C-alpha positions as CSV (number, residue, x, y, z in Angstrom):
1,M,25.2,46.8,70.7
2,G,25.6,50.0,68.3
3,H,24.2,48.8,65.0
4,G,26.7,49.6,62.0
5,H,24.2,50.0,59.1
6,G,24.9,54.0,59.3
7,H,21.4,56.1,59.7
8,S,20.9,58.8,56.6
9,H,18.5,60.9,58.8
10,A,19.6,64.5,58.6
11,L,20.3,65.1,61.8
12,S,22.7,68.6,61.1
13,E,20.4,71.3,62.2
14,E,20.5,75.0,63.0
15,P,21.9,75.2,66.7
16,A,19.7,74.3,69.6
17,S,18.3,77.9,71.4
18,Q,19.5,78.2,74.5
19,R,16.3,76.7,76.6
20,V,16.9,73.6,74.8
21,R,20.1,73.2,75.4
22,T,19.8,74.0,79.0
23,L,16.5,71.3,79.3
24,L,18.9,68.8,77.4
25,M,22.1,69.1,79.9
26,W,19.5,69.1,83.2
27,L,18.5,65.4,82.2
28,L,21.7,64.5,80.3
29,V,24.5,65.7,82.2
30,P,23.6,63.1,85.7
31,L,22.9,60.0,83.6
32,A,26.5,60.6,81.7
33,L,28.3,61.3,85.1
34,A,26.0,58.0,86.7
35,T,27.3,55.9,83.6
36,I,31.0,56.8,84.4
37,V,31.0,56.5,88.1
38,G,29.2,53.0,87.4
39,A,31.8,51.8,84.8
40,A,34.7,53.0,87.6
41,L,32.8,51.3,90.6
42,L,32.3,48.1,88.2
43,Y,35.4,47.9,86.0
44,P,37.5,45.1,87.9
45,F,40.5,47.5,88.6
46,G,43.9,45.7,89.9
47,V,42.3,41.7,89.2
48,E,44.0,39.6,87.4
49,Q,41.7,37.1,85.2
50,K,43.0,33.5,84.8
51,T,43.2,31.9,81.7
52,G,44.4,29.0,80.0
53,A,46.0,26.2,82.3
54,E,45.3,28.2,85.5
55,I,41.3,27.3,85.6
56,G,42.0,24.1,83.9
57,L,41.9,24.3,80.3
58,H,44.9,22.5,79.4
59,Q,44.2,22.2,75.7
60,T,46.6,24.3,73.3
61,P,45.5,25.6,69.8
62,V,47.8,24.6,67.4
63,E,47.6,25.8,63.6
64,A,48.3,23.1,60.7
65,V,47.5,22.0,56.9
66,V,45.8,19.1,55.7
67,T,48.4,17.4,53.6
68,G,46.7,13.4,53.1
69,V,43.2,12.5,53.8
70,A,43.1,8.4,53.7
71,E,40.1,6.3,54.2
72,N,42.2,3.0,55.8
73,C,41.3,3.5,59.9
74,G,37.5,2.0,59.7
75,E,33.9,2.1,58.3
76,K,33.5,5.6,60.1
77,C,36.9,6.9,60.0
78,V,38.9,8.7,58.2
79,A,43.0,9.3,58.5
80,V,43.7,13.0,58.2
81,T,47.5,13.8,57.5
82,V,48.4,17.0,59.0
83,K,51.9,19.0,58.7
84,M,51.8,22.1,61.7
85,T,52.9,25.4,61.5
86,D,53.1,26.3,64.8
87,G,53.6,24.8,68.5
88,A,56.2,22.9,69.9
89,A,56.8,20.6,66.9
90,S,56.3,22.6,63.9
91,G,56.8,21.3,60.4
92,Q,56.4,17.8,61.7
93,S,53.2,16.0,59.8
94,I,51.2,13.5,61.9
95,T,48.2,11.5,60.9
96,I,45.1,11.7,63.2
97,P,42.0,9.4,62.9
98,S,38.6,11.3,62.5
99,V,34.9,10.7,62.5
100,K,33.4,10.3,59.1
101,G,29.7,10.3,58.7
102,P,26.4,12.8,58.4
103,G,27.5,15.9,60.1
104,A,31.0,15.1,60.5
105,P,33.6,17.6,58.9
106,S,34.9,16.9,55.2
107,F,38.5,17.3,54.8
108,Q,40.3,18.2,51.5
109,L,44.4,18.7,50.7
110,G,45.4,22.5,51.4
111,D,42.7,22.6,54.4
112,E,44.3,25.1,57.3
113,V,42.8,23.2,60.2
114,V,43.2,24.2,64.2
115,L,44.2,21.1,66.6
116,S,44.0,20.5,70.5
117,Y,47.3,20.3,72.2
118,S,46.8,18.3,75.2
119,G,50.0,19.6,76.4
120,S,51.8,15.5,76.9
121,Q,54.3,14.6,74.2
122,P,54.7,17.4,70.9
123,Q,55.4,14.7,68.7
124,A,53.4,11.9,69.8
125,A,50.0,11.9,66.8
126,E,47.9,10.7,69.8
127,S,48.6,14.2,71.6
128,Y,46.3,16.0,69.4
129,Q,42.9,16.4,67.7
130,I,41.4,18.0,64.8
131,V,39.0,20.6,66.4
132,D,38.1,23.6,63.9
133,F,39.2,25.1,60.6
134,Q,41.1,28.2,60.0
135,R,38.9,31.2,58.8
136,G,40.7,34.0,59.6
137,W,41.4,35.0,55.8
138,S,37.9,34.7,54.5
139,L,35.9,36.7,57.8
140,A,38.8,39.4,56.9
141,V,37.6,39.4,53.6
142,L,33.5,39.6,54.4
143,A,34.9,42.5,57.0
144,L,36.6,44.6,54.1
145,L,33.8,44.3,51.8
146,F,30.9,45.4,54.7
147,A,33.5,48.3,55.4
148,A,33.5,49.3,51.6
149,A,29.8,48.8,51.3
150,V,29.5,51.2,54.2
151,L,32.3,53.8,53.3
152,L,30.5,53.6,49.7
153,L,27.2,54.7,50.8
154,G,27.5,56.4,54.2
155,R,30.9,58.3,53.2
156,W,32.2,60.2,56.0
157,Q,28.7,59.4,58.2
158,G,30.0,55.6,57.4
159,L,33.0,55.9,58.7
160,A,31.4,57.5,61.6
161,A,29.4,54.1,62.1
162,L,32.2,51.9,61.5
163,G,34.4,54.0,64.0
164,A,31.0,53.7,66.7
165,L,31.1,49.9,65.9
166,L,34.5,49.5,67.0
167,L,34.0,51.6,69.9
168,S,31.6,49.0,70.7
169,F,33.7,45.8,70.6
170,V,36.3,47.5,72.8
171,V,33.8,48.3,75.4
172,L,31.9,44.8,75.3
173,V,35.7,43.0,75.2
174,L,37.2,45.6,78.0
175,F,34.6,46.4,80.1
176,I,31.8,44.4,80.2
177,M,33.5,40.8,79.9
178,P,36.0,41.3,82.4
179,S,33.9,42.8,84.6
180,I,31.6,40.4,84.3
181,L,34.0,37.3,84.7
182,A,35.5,39.3,87.8
183,G,32.1,38.4,89.6
184,Q,30.7,41.8,89.6
185,N,26.6,41.7,89.0
186,P,25.9,40.9,85.2
187,L,23.0,42.9,84.7
188,M,24.5,46.2,86.4
189,V,27.2,45.8,84.3
190,A,25.3,45.3,81.3
191,V,23.2,48.7,81.8
192,V,26.7,50.7,82.8
193,G,27.8,49.1,79.4
194,A,24.6,50.0,77.4
195,G,24.8,53.4,78.3
196,L,28.7,53.8,77.5
197,I,28.1,52.1,74.3
198,M,25.1,54.4,73.7
199,F,26.4,57.7,74.3
200,V,29.4,56.9,72.0
201,V,27.6,55.6,69.3
202,L,24.9,57.9,68.8
203,Y,27.0,61.1,69.5
204,L,30.2,59.8,67.2
205,T,27.2,58.8,64.6
206,H,24.7,61.2,64.5
207,G,27.0,64.3,65.6
208,I,26.4,66.2,68.9
209,S,22.6,68.1,68.7
210,A,19.4,68.2,70.0
211,R,18.0,65.4,67.8
212,T,21.0,63.4,69.5
213,S,20.5,64.2,72.8
214,T,16.8,63.6,72.7
215,A,17.7,60.0,70.8
216,V,19.9,59.4,73.6
217,L,17.1,59.8,76.4
218,G,14.4,57.9,74.5
219,T,17.3,55.2,74.7
220,L,18.0,55.2,78.3
221,V,14.3,55.0,79.4
222,S,13.7,52.3,77.0
223,L,16.8,50.1,78.3
224,A,15.5,51.0,82.0
225,L,12.1,49.2,81.2
226,I,13.6,46.5,79.7
227,G,15.8,45.8,82.5
228,V,12.6,46.2,84.8
229,L,10.9,44.1,82.9
230,G,13.6,41.4,82.7
231,A,13.9,41.3,86.3
232,L,10.2,41.0,87.2
233,F,8.9,38.3,84.8
234,S,12.5,36.4,84.8
235,A,11.8,35.9,89.1
236,L,8.2,34.8,88.2
237,S,8.9,32.7,85.8
238,K,11.8,31.0,87.7
239,L,13.9,31.4,85.0
240,T,17.9,30.0,86.4
241,G,19.8,30.9,83.4
242,L,21.2,27.9,83.2
243,D,22.4,26.3,80.0
244,E,25.2,24.0,78.6
245,D,27.2,27.0,78.0
246,T,26.7,29.0,80.9
247,T,26.5,25.7,83.3
248,N,29.9,24.7,81.7
249,L,31.1,28.6,82.4
250,V,30.4,28.6,86.3
251,T,32.3,24.9,86.2
252,L,35.5,26.0,84.8
253,L,35.5,29.2,87.0
254,G,35.0,28.0,90.0
255,T,33.1,31.2,91.5
256,S,29.4,32.7,91.9
257,I,28.1,34.0,88.9
258,D,24.6,35.6,88.9
259,T,23.0,33.4,85.7
260,R,19.8,34.9,85.8
261,G,21.3,38.3,85.9
262,L,23.8,37.1,82.7
263,L,20.6,36.5,81.1
264,L,19.3,39.6,81.5
265,A,22.6,41.3,80.1
266,G,22.2,39.6,77.2
267,T,18.3,41.0,76.5
268,L,20.2,44.4,77.0
269,I,22.4,44.2,74.6
270,G,20.7,42.1,71.8
271,A,18.0,45.1,72.3
272,L,20.6,48.0,71.8
273,G,21.1,48.4,68.2
274,V,17.5,48.2,67.1
275,L,16.6,51.0,69.8
276,D,19.0,52.9,68.6
277,D,17.3,52.6,65.3
278,V,13.9,53.3,66.5
279,T,14.7,56.6,69.0
280,V,17.2,58.3,66.0
281,T,14.2,57.5,63.7
282,Q,11.4,59.2,66.2
283,T,13.5,61.9,66.8
284,S,14.4,62.9,63.4
285,A,10.2,62.2,62.2
286,V,9.1,64.5,65.1
287,W,12.0,67.5,64.3
288,E,11.1,67.5,60.8
289,L,7.7,67.3,61.7
290,R,8.3,71.0,63.5
291,R,10.6,72.1,61.0
292,A,8.1,72.2,58.4
293,N,5.4,73.9,60.6
294,D,6.4,75.5,63.5
295,K,2.8,76.4,64.6
296,L,2.2,72.4,65.8
297,T,1.5,72.5,68.9
298,W,3.0,69.8,71.5
299,R,-0.3,67.5,71.3
300,E,-0.1,67.8,67.7
301,L,3.8,66.7,67.3
302,F,3.1,63.5,69.3
303,A,0.1,62.7,67.7
304,A,1.7,62.7,63.8
305,G,5.3,61.5,65.1
306,S,3.2,58.1,66.9
307,R,1.6,57.8,63.5
308,I,4.9,57.5,61.7
309,G,6.1,55.4,64.8
310,R,3.2,53.0,64.0
311,D,4.8,51.8,60.7
312,H,8.0,51.1,62.3
313,M,6.9,49.4,65.2
314,S,5.7,46.4,63.1
315,S,9.4,45.7,61.2
316,V,11.2,46.4,64.7
317,V,9.7,43.2,66.3
318,N,9.5,41.4,63.6
319,T,13.3,42.2,63.5
320,L,14.2,41.8,67.2
321,V,11.7,38.0,67.2
322,M,13.4,37.2,64.2
323,A,16.5,37.3,65.1
324,Y,16.4,35.5,68.8
325,A,14.3,32.6,66.7
326,G,16.9,32.5,64.3
327,A,19.6,32.2,67.0
328,A,17.5,29.7,69.0
329,L,16.8,26.9,65.8
330,P,19.3,24.4,66.4
331,L,17.5,24.1,69.9
332,L,13.8,24.3,68.6
333,L,14.7,21.3,66.6
334,A,16.4,19.4,68.9
335,I,13.6,19.6,71.4
336,S,10.8,18.7,68.8
337,L,12.2,15.9,68.3
338,A,12.2,14.6,71.5
339,G,8.0,13.4,71.8
340,R,7.3,16.6,73.9
341,S,3.9,18.7,73.5
342,M,3.9,21.9,72.2
343,G,3.2,23.6,75.8
344,E,6.2,21.4,77.2
345,I,8.8,22.9,74.5
346,L,7.5,26.3,75.6
347,T,7.8,26.5,78.9
348,S,10.6,24.5,79.2
349,Q,14.2,26.1,80.9
350,Q,16.0,27.0,77.5
351,I,13.0,27.9,75.6
352,A,11.2,29.9,78.4
353,Q,14.1,31.8,78.6
354,E,14.5,32.8,74.8
355,I,10.6,33.6,74.4
356,V,10.9,36.1,78.1
357,R,13.9,37.6,75.7
358,T,12.2,38.2,73.1
359,L,8.5,39.4,74.4
360,V,10.4,41.5,77.0
361,G,12.7,43.3,74.4
362,S,10.0,43.4,71.9
363,I,8.1,45.4,74.8
364,G,10.9,47.9,75.7
365,L,11.0,48.7,71.7
366,V,7.6,49.2,71.5
367,A,8.0,51.5,74.6
368,A,10.5,53.2,72.6
369,I,8.4,55.0,69.9
370,P,5.7,57.0,72.2
371,V,8.4,57.8,74.8
372,T,11.2,59.0,72.4
373,T,8.0,60.8,70.6
374,A,6.8,62.3,73.8
375,L,10.4,63.6,74.5
376,A,11.0,64.8,70.9
377,A,7.9,67.2,71.1
378,L,8.6,68.3,74.2
379,I,12.1,69.6,73.4
380,A,11.0,70.3,70.0
381,V,8.3,73.3,70.9
382,R,11.3,75.1,72.9
383,Q,13.0,74.9,69.9
384,E,13.6,78.5,68.0
385,V,12.9,77.6,64.2
386,A,15.1,79.6,61.8
387,P,12.9,81.6,59.2
388,I,13.0,80.7,55.9
389,A,16.2,83.5,54.3
390,A,14.2,86.0,51.7
391,A,15.6,86.1,48.5
392,A,17.6,89.4,48.5
393,P,16.3,91.9,46.1
394,D,18.2,93.0,42.9
395,P,21.0,95.5,43.8
396,E,20.4,98.9,42.6
397,P,22.4,100.5,39.4
398,E,25.5,102.5,40.3
399,P,25.5,105.8,40.1
400,Q,27.8,107.4,37.2
401,P,30.3,109.5,37.8
402,K,29.7,113.4,36.7
403,S,33.0,113.4,34.8
404,Q,31.9,111.2,32.7
405,P,29.6,112.5,29.9
406,E,26.2,110.1,30.1
407,P,25.6,108.8,26.9
408,K,23.4,109.9,24.1
409,T,20.5,108.0,23.1
410,V,19.6,108.1,19.7
411,K,16.3,107.7,18.4
412,R,15.2,106.2,15.4
413,A,12.1,106.9,13.1
414,A,9.2,104.3,13.7
415,K,8.8,102.1,10.3
416,P,5.5,103.1,8.8
417,V,3.1,100.4,9.4
418,K,1.3,98.8,6.6
419,P,-2.9,98.6,6.9
420,R,-3.9,95.1,6.6
421,P,-6.1,94.4,3.7
422,A,-9.8,94.4,4.2
423,R,-11.1,91.0,4.5
424,I,-13.4,89.9,1.6
425,E,-17.0,89.0,2.9
426,G,-20.2,87.5,1.2
427,D,-20.9,86.0,-2.0
428,L,-17.9,85.9,-4.2
429,F,-20.2,85.8,-7.2
430,I,-22.7,88.9,-6.6
431,G,-20.2,90.5,-3.9
432,Y,-21.9,92.1,-0.6
433,D,-22.9,95.6,0.7
434,P,-23.2,96.1,4.1
435,D,-25.0,98.9,3.9
436,K,-28.0,97.5,2.3
437,G,-28.8,95.5,5.6
438,P,-28.5,91.7,6.1
439,W,-27.9,89.7,3.3
440,E,-29.9,86.8,1.9
441,R,-28.2,83.9,-0.1
442,P,-30.7,83.9,-3.2
443,S,-31.7,81.2,-4.6
444,E,-29.8,79.3,-7.2
445,P,-31.6,80.3,-10.3
446,R,-31.8,83.9,-9.4
447,A,-28.4,84.4,-8.5
448,R,-27.2,82.9,-11.5
449,R,-29.9,85.2,-13.5
450,A,-28.3,88.2,-11.5
451,A,-24.7,87.4,-12.5
452,P,-23.5,89.1,-15.3
453,A,-22.2,87.1,-18.2
454,R,-19.1,86.4,-18.6
455,P,-17.4,85.0,-22.1
456,A,-16.9,81.7,-22.9
457,P,-13.0,80.5,-22.5
458,P,-11.4,79.6,-25.7
459,A,-11.5,75.6,-26.2
460,R,-8.4,73.1,-25.0
461,R,-7.2,71.4,-27.9
462,R,-7.3,67.7,-27.0
463,S,-4.5,65.9,-27.1
464,S,-6.4,62.7,-29.0
465,G,-6.4,64.8,-32.1
466,S,-10.1,64.6,-32.7
467,P,-12.1,67.7,-33.6
């Protein structure tokens, strides 16, 4: 779904030209109308989904607080006393045995837990079982920290990103999940739902502009490619999509669900958030290249944008692969302990479907770079780049009214410049006359004889007192 990391791309720009607006309208309006019509046709109007006891789930969650822990029920058992805070026996304390050992939860006084009530006798301890911890407050604190970080960095754009993230969950919970549970084709539901999320998230986060519309087009084309490749290779690989969770879902619903389509729906929704990142980045890069040099042709814009996209490609592919590998890590560890070869592990149903998800999503991400770059270059060359505003000339001085006399300028007498003394050149003992030709330094004895005799300076009195 739409990611919330908040791009800082500069999508604010001059208004698009009429040619660009017309081109984008012809490309996007049919797709937007198809998304709206598809959502109206696939939404289960008037269908009430059965939940809880109506589909055979007789377990009711009850909140409680741990008030005591005693190891007196066996070697691998611990007795946990809890006080229920809601349900039919609210305020009553009961003691429930719990498993003790590696991998088992550890309880302490004051822990807030969730009990599963079977619905037989509210006061009997046998009707309850500890199934989970309450973690609402910790998740709420984490959500507040996340929102604060996004708002602190992104400010108004961060607020728009949080709003887009909230709307993505709304589409997921109120459209995608009810439609699939009502028996609609999961792949078609995922395509329409991804389209709704994409239109809402991109335009709300990045604004209504030619750049955003180009990113929407690139995302739509890449999503279509992921859907086609996923359907093709899941059929060639004979993937059924039936893992443990899907089997339990089909058993509870008692209705037929296209489990292979459910697998493809998860692939589309998982790749949508990363596609947003790729398409917006590529579109912004092409637009800035066009703004920097409006003489670039379509081919030159495409080549330059593709060079930028190659650096982005490796990181986004690695992101998607690591995301799927991290989600399937417990499964990988469990299968590796079965003593099977690497080939058998990779071609098993549970691992093969993760491989198909990863590779199909990665192909879509790689294809999004040239597709979005080509679309952005095609539209950007038709964009009229606003010329840089020239510096305004200095305003001319306003003429003074004739009624006021012009100010008289008082001229001051210039100070006489004193001539600089001539520089003395030549020998300091004999002097030098330039009219006598080039000067040659005489030898030292001759210079001493030619020098006029000088009276000897008076003798200085010595401080020692000797004559």
